[in-house]
C-alpha positions in Angstrom: 89.1 134.0 82.0 88.8 132.7 85.5 85.4 133.3 87.2 84.2 133.6 90.9 81.1 132.6 92.8 79.2 135.2 94.0 78.0 134.3 97.4 76.8 137.8 98.4 73.9 137.2 95.7 73.3 133.9 97.2 72.6 135.1 100.5 70.4 138.2 99.6 67.4 135.9 99.3 67.6 134.6 102.7 68.3 138.0 104.3 65.2 139.6 102.6 62.9 136.8 103.7 64.2 137.0 107.3 63.6 140.9 107.0 60.1 140.1 106.1 57.9 143.2 105.8 60.7 145.6 107.2 62.7 145.2 104.0 61.7 146.0 100.3 64.0 144.5 97.4 64.2 145.4 93.8 66.4 144.9 90.8 68.0 148.0 89.5 69.4 146.7 86.2 70.3 143.2 84.9 74.0 142.3 83.5 74.6 139.6 81.4 78.1 138.0 81.1 78.3 135.3 78.7 75.2 132.9 79.2 75.0 134.3 82.8 72.4 136.9 83.9 73.1 138.8 87.2 70.7 141.4 89.3 72.2 144.5 90.3 69.9 144.6 93.7 68.5 147.1 96.0 67.4 146.7 99.2 65.5 149.3 101.2 64.3 149.8 104.8 63.0 152.4 106.9 60.7 155.4 106.3 60.0 156.1 102.6 58.9 159.7 103.3 60.9 162.2 101.0 61.0 164.8 104.2 63.3 162.2 106.4 67.1 162.0 106.1 68.5 159.0 104.2 71.7 156.9 104.2 73.0 154.8 101.3 75.7 151.8 101.6 77.3 150.9 98.3 79.8 148.1 97.7 81.1 146.0 94.6 81.7 148.9 92.1 85.1 147.3 91.6 84.9 143.7 90.7 88.2 142.8 92.4 87.2 144.6 95.7 84.8 141.9 97.1 85.6 143.0 100.4 83.6 146.1 99.9 80.5 144.4 98.9 81.2 141.9 102.1 81.2 144.9 104.5 77.9 146.2 103.4 76.3 142.6 103.3 77.7 142.2 106.8 76.1 145.5 107.9 72.8 144.4 106.3 72.8 141.1 107.8 73.4 142.8 111.5 70.2 145.0 110.9 68.1 142.2 109.7 69.1 140.3 113.0 68.3 143.6 114.8 64.9 144.0 113.8 64.0 140.7 115.4 64.7 142.4 118.9 66.0 145.8 118.8 63.4 148.4 119.8 65.7 151.4 119.4 66.6 150.3 115.8 62.8 150.4 115.2 62.5 153.7 116.6 65.3 155.1 114.6 64.1 153.7 111.2 60.7 155.6 111.8 62.8 158.8 111.0 65.3 157.4 108.6 65.6 156.0 105.0 68.3 153.1 104.8 69.4 152.1 101.1 71.9 149.3 100.2 73.4 148.6 96.9 76.2 146.1 97.8 76.8 144.7 94.3 76.9 147.4 91.8 79.3 145.2 89.5 78.4 141.7 89.9 79.8 141.1 86.5 83.3 142.5 87.5 83.0 140.2 90.6 82.1 137.2 88.9 85.0 137.7 86.1 87.3 138.9 88.9 87.9 142.3 86.9 88.2 145.8 88.3 86.0 146.6 85.7 82.6 145.9 84.5 82.3 143.1 81.8 82.8 145.6 78.9 85.9 146.8 80.5 84.5 150.1 81.6 86.1 151.2 85.1 82.6 152.4 86.6 84.3 154.9 88.9 85.7 156.6 85.7 82.5 156.6 83.9 80.7 159.8 85.0 80.3 162.9 82.4 82.7 164.8 84.7 86.2 165.9 83.5 89.0 167.0 86.2 89.9 170.8 85.6 93.2 170.0 86.6 95.8 167.5 85.5 95.3 163.7 86.4 97.9 160.9 87.1 98.5 158.9 84.1 96.2 156.0 83.7 95.1 156.3 87.2 93.0 159.4 86.6 90.8 157.7 84.0 91.7 157.1 80.2 89.9 156.7 76.9 92.4 155.1 74.7 91.4 151.4 75.3 89.4 149.0 77.6 92.4 146.8 77.7 94.0 149.3 79.8 93.2 149.8 83.3 91.0 152.9 84.3 89.1 153.0 81.0 86.3 155.6 80.9 84.3 154.3 78.0 84.0 156.0 74.6 83.8 159.9 74.5 79.9 160.9 74.3 78.7 157.4 75.1 75.9 156.9 77.7 77.2 155.9 81.2 77.3 151.9 81.7 74.2 149.9 83.0 75.8 149.6 86.5 76.8 153.4 86.5 73.4 154.5 85.4 71.5 152.1 88.0 73.5 153.4 90.8 73.0 157.2 89.7 69.2 156.5 89.4 68.9 154.7 92.9 70.7 157.6 94.4 68.6 160.3 92.9 65.4 158.4 93.9 66.5 157.8 97.2 68.6 160.1 98.8 68.8 163.4 96.5 66.2 165.8 97.5 65.6 165.1 101.1 67.0 167.6 103.8 69.9 165.3 104.4 71.3 162.2 102.8 74.7 160.5 103.2 76.3 157.8 101.1 79.2 155.5 101.9 80.6 153.7 99.4 83.1 151.0 100.2 86.5 150.3 98.2 90.0 148.6 99.0 93.3 148.9 97.6 95.0 152.2 98.4 97.8 151.8 100.8 98.2 150.6 104.4 95.5 152.7 106.2 91.9 153.0 106.2 90.6 156.1 104.8 87.4 158.0 104.4 87.2 160.4 101.7 84.9 163.0 100.6 84.6 165.2 97.4 85.6 166.6 95.4 88.0 164.2 93.0 88.0 166.7 89.7 89.4 169.2 91.4 91.5 170.4 94.4 89.1 173.2 95.2 87.1 172.5 98.6 83.6 171.2 98.2 80.8 173.7 99.0 79.6 171.6 101.9 82.9 171.5 103.7 81.5 172.7 107.0 79.1 170.0 107.0 82.0 167.4 106.6 84.2 169.0 109.1 81.2 168.8 111.5 80.8 165.1 110.5 84.6 164.5 111.2 84.4 166.4 114.5 81.4 164.2 116.1 83.2 161.1 114.9 86.4 162.1 116.5 84.6 163.0 119.5 82.6 159.5 119.7 85.4 157.2 118.3 88.5 158.5 120.0 90.6 155.3 119.3 89.6 155.2 115.7 92.5 154.6 112.9 90.9 156.0 109.8 92.5 158.8 107.9 89.5 161.3 107.2 90.4 163.6 104.1 89.5 164.8 100.9 90.3 162.5 97.9 91.7 165.3 96.2 94.8 165.2 98.7 95.7 161.8 97.2 95.0 162.2 93.5 92.8 163.5 91.1 90.3 161.7 88.7 88.2 162.1 85.8 84.7 160.5 85.7 83.9 160.3 89.4 80.5 158.9 89.8 80.4 160.7 93.5 81.5 163.8 92.0 78.7 163.8 89.2 75.9 163.2 91.9 77.2 165.7 94.2 77.4 168.4 91.6 74.0 167.2 90.2 72.7 167.6 94.0 74.2 170.9 94.1 72.4 172.2 90.8 68.8 170.5 91.4 68.4 170.8 95.1 70.8 173.5 96.3 68.9 173.7 99.8 69.6 170.3 100.8 72.8 168.5 101.9 74.1 165.4 100.2 77.5 164.1 101.4 78.7 161.2 99.6 81.7 159.4 101.4 83.9 156.7 100.1 85.8 154.0 102.5 89.1 153.0 101.0 90.2 150.1 103.0 94.1 149.9 102.9 94.4 146.6 101.6 98.0 146.6 101.3 98.2 145.9 105.1 96.9 142.6 104.3 99.6 142.1 101.9 102.3 143.2 104.3 101.1 140.7 106.5 100.6 137.9 104.1 103.0 138.5 101.2 101.8 135.5 99.2 98.7 137.7 98.4 100.8 139.8 96.4 100.9 136.9 93.5 97.1 136.9 93.4 95.5 139.8 91.8 92.2 139.1 94.0 94.5 138.8 97.0 96.1 142.4 96.5 92.5 143.9 97.4 90.8 141.4 99.9 91.8 139.7 103.2 92.0 136.0 102.1 92.9 134.5 105.4 89.4 133.9 107.2 90.7 135.5 110.4 91.5 138.9 109.0 88.2 139.0 106.8 86.3 138.7 109.9 88.4 141.2 111.7 87.9 143.6 108.7 84.3 143.0 108.8 83.9 143.6 112.8 86.2 146.9 112.5 83.8 148.6 109.7 80.6 147.8 111.2 81.0 150.6 113.6 82.0 153.0 111.2 78.5 152.1 109.1 76.5 152.1 112.2 77.7 155.6 113.1 76.8 156.9 109.2 73.3 155.6 109.9 73.1 157.4 113.4 74.5 160.5 112.1 72.0 160.9 109.2 69.4 159.9 111.6 70.5 162.7 113.9 71.8 165.4 111.4 69.6 168.4 112.6 72.0 168.0 116.1 75.2 168.2 114.8 75.1 170.4 111.4 76.4 173.6 111.9 74.0 176.5 112.3 74.2 179.1 109.7 76.1 181.8 111.9 78.7 179.4 112.5 79.2 177.8 109.1 81.7 180.3 108.0 83.9 179.8 111.0 83.9 176.0 110.4 84.6 176.2 106.7 87.8 178.1 107.9 88.7 175.4 110.4 88.3 172.7 108.0 90.5 174.5 105.2 93.1 174.8 107.8 92.9 171.3 109.0 92.9 169.7 105.6 94.2 172.3 103.2 96.7 174.0 105.4 95.2 177.3 105.1 92.6 179.6 106.4 90.1 181.7 104.2 87.7 184.2 105.3 85.1 183.3 102.6 83.9 179.6 101.5 84.9 178.5 98.2 81.3 179.1 97.1 79.5 182.5 97.7 76.5 180.7 99.0 77.8 177.0 100.2 74.5 175.9 101.7 
């Protein structure tokens, strides 16, 4: 099987050294692929106090989607360079925790596969079953690791990489007054999309009013953006979604707090449209293989990641007040689901 270098892992020690005392790094778990062993790194910066908001950036969950890891690494590189001179960034970090897991599935990146080395699709691996029908195969299957979108054996523990991601989110994001996660993927359609839960049901998420408020300030401050901001369930449902699992866990364990997991789904078929030869490369279907297009992609999404960090830091200024949540929930239902409702999907969506 063809293997690929992992320049992202090679760059991390240099970035950590440059970040000096401002960065902390640890290994969430180690993955073995034949004679090779890879760390799953976690980099943190900012205020670790549990009462400050947090933002997490994740990439490389699917090994074929290298561009997701590169987007996260590019933003981390920018922050490290800004730490040398940007006083406003230092001020922001006094009241914000930032978490980076740029390479959740290094074994998949090394092998050039969507799944991890055990053949499990990490985004179908959580113990969450869809309550409505899912598309064949794409929605997750347990028949065989030889088929794509394999969930893993029924009743088995989550894969090491999935469990490591969940542990980092539980430790660093959940339980804070506000936290946001952005998971970077590619491979769906020709447009860049920002998806929010839920993926296992078409029912609106309890924090729909908060997502709508976030969408509103994004529209106001990025008037010429080209993202489609929508619930994932408008496109397809799936079993085993990690972010559904973590969101439901947050709802159960920290109902008074707000955790918003989002997915950046880069429209990679646009790159294929511009360079049809990429269609004949499994790796090329999910990544911009021409250098200037890759640079353009990294530039374009840097603003989105920075917006998410700033929005997390300033959540108290844009989150809907209790007296307006019901109205914003109704507006969101009408905007995304084409209907209005007098009451939220949950009797107590907070």
